N, C-alpha and C positions, 0 to 999 in steps of 0.2 A: 439580742433577739436572734441574730443569725447563727450565734454559737449553739444556742438551746435547738434550733432546728437542725443544724449539722449534727449534733449529738443524737438526736432523735433518728435521723436517717442513719447514722453509724450503728445504733441498736437494732434498728429494722434489718439493716444489712447482715448483722450477727445472727438475727433469728431466721433469716432466710438461709443462710450458710448453715445453721443447725439442722433446719428442716431439711435442707438438700442431703446433708451427710449422715443424719441418723435415721429421719423418717422415710426417705426414699430408699435408703439402703435396705431397710427391712421390708419395705414394700416390694422391692426387686427380689429380694430373698423368697419372699412369700409367693408373689405372682410374677413372673419373669417379664412379661412384655406389656402388660396393662398400665403399670404405673409409668409408662414412658411420656405419656400426655401431661402428667403431673409434675414430672421432673422438668420437661420443657417449660412449662408455666412458671415454676419455681426460678429456673434459670433466666427467663425473660423478666421476671420482677427483680432479680439480682442486678441485671444488667441496666434496668431502669433506674434502680436506687443509686447505683454507682454513677449514673449519668447526672442524675439530680444533685448528688453530692459534690460532684466536681464543679457544677454550675454555681452551687452555694460557695464553694471555695473561691472561684474567680470573682464573684460578686463581693465577698468579704475582702479579698485582695484589693479590689478596685476602690472600695470604700475606705480603705486604710489610707490616710494621708501619706505622701512619699516625702521624707525629708532629703534635702539635697546633701549629696555626699561631699564633704570636704576633707581634704586630706591634711591631717595634723602636720606631717613632716614638710609639706609645701610651705605652710604658713610660717613655721618656724625656723625654716632652713636659711643658712646663711647665703647672701647673694654670692654668685659665682664671680671669681675674680677674672677679669679680662686681662690679657697680656698684650 
């Protein structure tokens, strides 16, 4: 479930970037100052989506059970010879 939500947020992030780089570019080309409010809104949305994505990743990492790390070499290593 979390993976599908994260995937949806990634697609939303891509659409926000496309909107910023394509739509806003041509808006600024046509009208030089008035699209500034739209650009700021799109940047705010992009920051919010990235924040939510990071929260989803943290929650996914915490939900994944951690396996204890055991070193194979220490388990099979020969005992040290004491002189």
